[in-house]
N, C-alpha and C positions, 0 to 999 in steps of 0.2 A: 536581767534585761532580756536579751534575745534578739529577735529579728527587729531591725530598725524600722520605725515608722514615725516620720515627723508629722505631728498632727496638723499644724497650720497648713503646710503645703499639701498634705493629703486632702484636707477638707476643700481647699480652694480649687485644686487642680483635678480633683476626683481621681487621683491615682490609686485605684483600688480594684478588687477582683470580683467578678460577677457570679451570681448563682441563681437558683430557682426561687419562685415565690413560696412563701410559707405563711399560714395564718397564725401560727403560734411559735413559741420558742423551739428552735430545731436542736438537733443533737450537737451541732457546731456552736450553739450558744447565741445565735442571732436573735435579738429581741424582736418582739412583735410590734407592728405599727400601732400607735395609739388608736383607740376606737373612734376618736373625734375627727380623724382625717376625713375630709369630704370625699364622697364617692366619686366625684368628678376629677379628683386629683390624678395627675399623671404619676404613676408609681414606678420606681426603679429598684432593681436588685443591686446589692453591694456585696461583692465577694472578695475574700482575701485568699490568694493562692488556691483557688478552686472551691473554697468552702463559703457558703452563705454566711455573711457576718453582719449585715444590716440592710437598711433601706433609705431611700429618699422619696419624698412626695412633694409635688409642686402643683399649686393651684392659684387661681385668681379669685380674690374675695369679692363680695358685692360692692365694696367701696373702690374697687379697681386696683387695690394693692396686690402685689405678687407675694405669695407665701411659699416658703421652702422649709420642709422639715427633714432633718438628716440625723441618722444615728448608726452606730455599729458597735459591736463588741469585739475587742481585741484582748483576750486573756484577762477580762475584767476591766480593762481600760477602754477608752473610746468616748467620742463626743455624743451629745444629745442636744441639738440646737434647733431653734426656730428662727428663721429670718423673715422679716417683713420689709418689702422694698417698694418704694414708689418710683415710677418711671415718668419721665417727661414725654412729650410728643415724639421725640426722636429715639425713645427707648433707652435714654441715659438715666441711670439711677440718680435721683435727687435727694432721696433719704433712705435710710436703712437702720433697722434695729436688729440685733442678734442677741438672743437670750438662751440660757440653758447651762450646760457644762462642757468643758473642753476635754481633750483626750485624757488628761490626768485627773479629771473630775473636779477641777477648780471652776468656780462660778464664772459664767460669761455674761457680760452686760455691755454690749458694744453699740455705739450709735454714730451715725453719720447724717449730715444734712447740708444741703447747698441752698442758700438763699441769695438770689441775685448773683453777684460775682464772688461771694465769699463761701468757701467750703469749710466745714468744721467737723472734727471727729473726736471721739473720746471712748476709751476703754480702760480696763485695769492696767494695760501696758503702756498707753501713751495717750496724749491728747494734743490737738493743735488746730491751726487754721491756716488757710492759704487763699489768696486771691487767684481766681481762675477765670479766664476769658473764653476758653474753648472747651469742648467736651472733655471731661476727665472722669476717670473711674476710681472710686475709692476701693482699695483691696482690703476686704475684711480679714482680720486675723483668724476669725473662726467663721468659715463660710461653707455653705452647702455646695456640692459639686457643680450644680447647674449655673452657679454664678459665673463660672468661666465662660459659659455660653453668652451671657450678657456682655461681658468684656469683648468677646470675639465679634459679636454682632455690631457693637459700637465702633470697634476698630475698623471693620470692613466698610462701614458707612462713612468713615473719615479717611479714606485713601490708604487704609492698611496700617494705621498707627493711631494710638490714643495715649494721652498723658495719664500717668498713674498718680494716685494720692496715697500716702503723703509725698512720694517722690518716685521718679523714674518714668520710663516710657515703654509701652508694649507695642510690638509690631507683629503682624500676622501674615502668613503666607499659605496659600492653598497648595496642597501637595498631591492629592489623589482623590478619586471618587470610587465608590463601590455601590452596586445595585444589590439590594436585599429583598428577600421575600419571606413572609411568615404567615401561615394560615390564610393564604390567598391575598394578603396585603403586600403590596410592593412599595419599596421606599428607596430613594437614592440619597446616600449620605456622602459627605466629603470630609477629607482629613485636612486639618489645618495645624500649622506649627506656630506657636506664640512664643516670642522671646521677650525678655525683660522681667520675668517673674522668678526665674531661677538661674542656675549656672548654665543651663542649656535649654533648648526649646521644650515647651510643654505641648503635648499633642492632644487635640480634641476633635471629636466627630460632630459635625453639624448636619441637620437635615436640609431639605431643599428650600426651606423658609429661613435658613440660617439660625435655627434654634438648636440648643444643645440636644444632642442625641446620646452620645456615649463618650466615656474616656476609658481606654483599655491599656493594660500593662501586664507583663508576666506576673507581677505581684498582685495587682489590684485592677478591678474594672467596675464601672457603674454603667448600667444599661437598662432601658425600659423593660418592665416585666413582659415576658412573652417573647422577647427577642434574644434570649440567652444563647440560642444556637448560632447566632450571627457573630459571636465573639471571636471564634477562631478565624473567620475570614477577615475581620477587622484587624486582628492582631497580625495576620500575615501581611496585609497591605501596609499597616503602620510600621511593622518590622522592616519591610523593604525600604521604606523611606528613611528610617533611622539608620539602617546599615549603609545606605548611600552616603548619608552625612558623615558617618564614622569613617568610611573609606576615604572621603575627601579630606577629612582632618588628618588621617594617618599619612596620606600622601604629602600633606603640607607641613606637618609638625614633627614627623619622624625623620631624622637626618642620618642615613647610613654613612658609614665611613669605610668605603671600599679599600682604601689603602691603610687602614688602621688608625689608631689614636695613640698619642703619647702625652701623658701628663708629666710636666716638668716642674721640678723644685717644689713638690708638694710635701706637706706634713702628712704622713701616712698613718692611719689608725690601724694598728695591728689588733684585729678583733679577737685573736686567740690569747693574747696576753693583756689586752686592755691598754697598751702603751702607744704613745705617739712616737713615730720614727721620722725625724726631720730630714729635709733635703733629699727627697726620694724622687725617682722617676718610675712611671708605670706605663707599660706598653700593652695595648690591646690590638690583637690581630684577629679579624673576623669576630666571632661571638665569644672568644675566650681571651683571658689575660695571658699574654705571652711571656712577660718578664717584669720584674721590679727590682730596684736596687738603687744605690746612691746616684744622685744626679750626675750626669756625665759619664757614667759607666754602663749605661744600658743603651743598646743599639735599637733605633726606631726603624720601622719599615720605610722604604723610599716613598715619599709622597704622603706620609701619614699626617693627619690633622694634629697640630701641636696646640696644646692647652697649657698656658702659663699658670701654674698653681701657686705662685709666690704668695705667702701669707694665708694660704687656704689649706683646708684639711680634706684629704680624700679618704672616704669611708666606704666599706661595702654597702650595697643598697640596703635600705632599712626594710624590716618586716613588720607588717601589722598582723598579729596573730588572732585577731577577732574582727572579721569583716563579713559583710553581706553585700556582695558586689552589685552595684547598680550602674546605670548608664553613664553618669558623670565621673565615676570613681577613678577610672584609669587616668584621666588628665589631672584630677586633683591629687592623686597619690604620687604620680611621677613628678609633678611639679614640686612636691614636698620631699622628694628623695626616697619614696617608698617604692620598691621594685618588686616585692613579693607580698602577697596577702594570703592568709588562710581563711577561706570562706566557710563559716560555721553554720550555714543554713540558707538554702536558696531553692528556687525552682530548678529541678534537675535539668530539664531540657534546655531552658534558657541559659543556665550557667554553663553547661557543656558547650552549647553553641557559641556563647560569648568567648569562652576560652579558646575554642577552635579558631574564631576570627582573629583573636589577638595573636595567636601563634602563626597565623597566615599573613600577618601584617595588614589585615583589613580593618583593624580597630586598635586604637591606642589603649594599652592596659598593662597591668602588672602581670607577673606570674601569679597563677592562682593554684593554691594547694587545696584540695577538695576534702571537706569534712561533711558528712551527711547527717542531717537532723532527723529525728523521729519523735513522735509524741503519741499520747493516748487520746482517743476521741472524748469529747465532752465540752461543757460550756467554757472551759478555760484553755482549750487546746491551742497550740501555737499555729501560726499561719503556714502550715505545711500539708502536702498531700499524703505524706508518709505517716499514717496513723496506725498504731498497732494495739491489739487487744488481747492477743493470745501468744503463747510461745512460738507457735508455727508462723504467725505473722511477723513476729519480731526477728526470728532467724531468717525468714525470707527477705526481709528488708535489709538486714546486714549483708546477706549474700549478694543482693542486687547492688548495693553500694560498692562492695568489693569488686564485683564484676565490671563495674563502670570505672574503676581506677581510683576510687576514694581511699584515702589513707587513714581516716578517722571517723568514728561515730560519735555524734552528740546526742545525749539523752536529754529530753526536755521535761518540763515541769509536771505534766499530767500523765506520764508513763506510770503504769501500775508498779508499785514496789516489787511485787513478785516477778516482774519481767526484767528487772535490772540485772540480776545474775545471769539470766538467759542471754541477754544482749551482750554483756561483758564477755561471757564464755565464748559465744559465737564470734564476736569481733576479734578476740585474742587468738582464736583458732585460725582466723583468716589473716592474722598479722596486722590488724588494725588497732590503732589507739582508741581509747574510750574516754570521753569527757562529758561535761554537761552541767546543767542545772541540777539542783537537788530536788527530786520529785516530791510531791506532796506526801505527807506522813512519814518522811524520811529525814535523816540528818546527814550532814556532810561526813561525819565519822563513819556512819554506816556505809555510805557510798564508797569511801576510801577502802574500808574493809572488804567490800565486794569487788574491788578491782579498778575503780576509776583511776586512770592515769593522770587526770587533770580535772580541775574544777574551774568553771567559768563564774566570774563575778564575785567580788568581795562580800557582797551582802549575804551570800549563802554561807560564807565562812562565819560571819557574825551570827547568823541564825542557828548555827550549831550550838550556840550557848543560850538559845531561846527555844527549847524543845516543845514548849507549849504552843508555839506557832506552827500548826499542822498544815494549814492551807497555803503552802508556799507556791502554789500555782496561781494565786490571786495577787492583787496589789498589796496584800499584807507583807509580802517579801520586801517591799520598799518601805511602807509606812511604819511597820513595827521596828525595823532597823533604824529608821530616822528617829523614832521616839525613844528607843531603848539602847541604841548602840553606844551612846556616850558612857553607859554604865559598865561596859566590858572591862574586866580586870585583866590586864595583860601580864600580871605577875602571879595570877592564881595558879594553883596546881592543875586545875581543870584545863586552863589554857595551855600550860606547858605539856600536859599529856596529849592534847590534840596536836600540837606542833610535833611532838615526837612521833605520833602516828603518821603524820604527813611525811616526815623524814624517812621513817621505816619503810613506807611504801613508795618512796621516790615520787610523790605526787607533786605535780607542777601546778602553779596558780596563775590564772589569767584574771587579774583583779578588776580591770576596766575602771580605774579610779576616776577618770575624767567624766564618765557617765554619771557617777554618783555625786561628783562635785556639782554638775549641772542640776541634778535632781534635788539634792539636799541644800545647796547653798545659793543657787540662782534664785533671784526674786523678780517678780513681775515688774516690768518697766526698766530693768537694768540689764546691761550686757553681761553675760556670765563671765566670771573671772578668766576662764580658760580661753575666751575669745577676745578679750580686751586688746591683745596685741595685734589682732588682725581685723577686727570689726570694721574699721574705717576703709579697709581694702575691698570689702565684699560688695556685691551688687546691692543696691538700695533695699530691694524687697527681701533679699536673703538676710541682710543685716537686721532689718526690722523684725523678722521672725524670731531672732535671738532674744527679743525682749519678753517673750512669753513662754519660756522654758521652765521646767522645774515644778516641784510639788508646792502646794500652798500649805504652810504649816498651820495647825489649829492655833487658836488664840493662846498666847503665852509660850508657844513651843518654838519660836523662831531660833533662839540661841541654842536650844537643845538639838535641833536639826543640824545646825552648824557644828556643834561639838561632836555629834555622832559621825559626821564626815571626817573630822579631824582624828577621831579615834580609829576610824577605818584606815586612814593613812598611816597612823602609828602602828596599827596591827600588821599591815603589810611590811613595814620596816622591821618590826620585831620578828616576823617570820623569815625575812631575808637574813637577818643577823643570826638566826638559829640554823640556817643552812637549807631552807626550803627554796627551791627554784622559782623564779618569778618571770613571767612572760610580759611582753608589751603588746596589748591588744586594745581596741577602741570600742567597737560596736557603736560607732558614732560617725560624724562627718569625716569623710575620707581626707587623708593628708593632714589637715590642721589639727584634728583630734589626736593623732599620734604624737605630734610635737608636744601637746599639752600632757599627754600620758607620760611621756618621758620626763617632763618637768616634775610631775607629781611623784614619780618614782624617786627622783632626787630629793624631793621634799620629804619623802618617807625615810630618808637616811641612806639610800643606796648611792654609792659614788657614781658620778657621771660616767666615768669610763666603764664601770660595770653595767650601767644602764644601756650604754651603747653596745656593749658586748652581748647583752641579753637580746637586743633588738636586731642583731646581725648573726653572728656565729652561733650564739646560744639558740636562737630560733631554728636555724638550719639543723643544728644537732638534734633538737627535740623531734623534728620531722624526718630525721635520718636522711637529710639532703645536703649535709655538709661536705660531701665529696665534691660537689659542684658549686656550692653556694656558701655565703656567710663570711668569707674572708678574702682579702686581696692577695691571692696566691696564684703563681703561675700554673696554668692548666685549668683553673676554675672559670666558670662563666663570668663574663664581664658585666656585672651589675655593680655600678659605682655611683657615688654621689659626692660632688665637690661642694664644700661648704665654705663660705666666706667668713672664716673665724675658726675658733677651736672649741668645739662643744665638750671636750673633756675638761675644760676649765670652767666654762659656763654653758650648761646644757641648752639654754635658750638660743645659742648660736646655731643650733640644728635647724632653726627656722630659715636661716639665710642660705638657701640652696642656690648655687651659681650654675651648676651643670649636672645633668643626670645621664647616666648610660645604663641601658638595659639590653642585655644580649648583644653588646657591641654597637648598638644604635644610640645616637645622641639625641637627647631631648633638652630643650632650652626652657627653663621654668618660666621666664618672662613671656614667652610665646604661649605656653600652655595657659598661664593665668589670664593673659589678655583674651584668649578664646572663651574663657569662662566668665569674663566680665570682672575679674579680680585685678585690682591694681597691683602690679609687681612690687 
């Protein structure tokens, strides 16, 4: 997997990164625009983390229909779609067709039409109809970025709000304006925030005629060709607005406890032994745990906030060991009891700035442990600016990460094999851990021999037994595992030798099983199994996007894809029983995905108490932060989660977070969820 990109939201909201024009395929792998795009089309650049990845083109045909073409390349993935939209006199779409392929290359054939008061829509994921009497916008599951501009313009013409189809409502607010200049041309653009499409506002820039101009983000940006130099100024203005919102939420939702906190009559999870100790009291004073012991035998500070934990379990804050932190993640994670994440690849400047804001109390978020990603340039490079081609570049990248306080290096899929030992040696000399994908032309066993401390993603473990699959920096790393993983013999000498190699090198595994459950088992039109427990709680448009996740199996391969995932789960269980350490990481939706990951680890045969130990004390030990984190011990930092139930008996009880404390500050999950549009 790697860096998270949700295709549906990416397409609609244009949350992508800008670059320069190119007439042909660039080194970054951006495809060229088709030759039949009209010369009069407005053309946009699409960049991912500073690298050109694709384009958008928008034009009006002779029949008056609006056409949008959109494509990008993300490590061999990425959509290629054409939308044809008919607008009424008020600019409201009354029909739309979208054809092409989606992010995971499944066919797209989506249609919407409104006749009179009846609106109808149909795609591979859903179909339905609804009576509408006022302007309404159908939100295409696979849409070009400029469609957000149509929605914004209609909402502004209707008093700042518009109904959404199939369900929901969007509201829009003007936040700021910026004057731009380019080659003698001047333009004034305004920033708007749109709510109702995601957990938090979506930001979009409109020109003075209220047409789509750009969407910018530290990860991704879409902007007209020729205006790329304006991105920095737009990001600064947008960042200022986003930071103001974050500061307001922090003031509202973070509850300091100046006189301390006492949890009374809790069942305490001892993360070092995996046992539940009943009838305990825990005292928090400032940012640290002051004391714990049998109820009635621990003295609380005067005026401390008292929390009755009768019937509840108090655990150390959970860790997500595979995150790529984004704007909503802090609230989602804390609401789910996750107080620490390890970021395994992000924009350096934006991540360091975010962590600084969190530490200053200006933004709600988890602790962030820094791991720096690097890849090799080429058509399947990951969305990172840190691209290395030579030993000198590789060593310089490692040294820069070490200088910035990173604790780990993550090697990505297109790094040259000959650079792997260079990176490992330099990282270990600097005291950094090394982990990653398995680069193309290599096997997991080779990377372990060269010094990997850890391997990301269970598919790379399975690919170790498919050495003929050389191009593991392409989508083959998913599709070949889906097709062939079911055949892996967990009792073979070859498998046992690999497990012994992992044990010998003390290699840790970050399997991210929930990602592959969605990819191999989710089917179009159905809520993925991992989200069935929470889907009804999610905002309508977020819930709807869950209907279009996963790979589309070739004819006759449906059950084989499912069996391959089940074999993957069995493989992780076999490795655990053999003594290979297992981490809990997601690379997916913050908060909710970790709960599912823990459930899948139990399904693999790991006892619930051990799973919880891995997600708390074990994670802190791996990152050498267990002096301050990972267990409920006097003197450690006060990161705690109170659960209504006993997750050591039923791991799914971990979903029932009642109260969360990070650094001695109280967070109430129901408040966080309400802010995100999630039903508590």
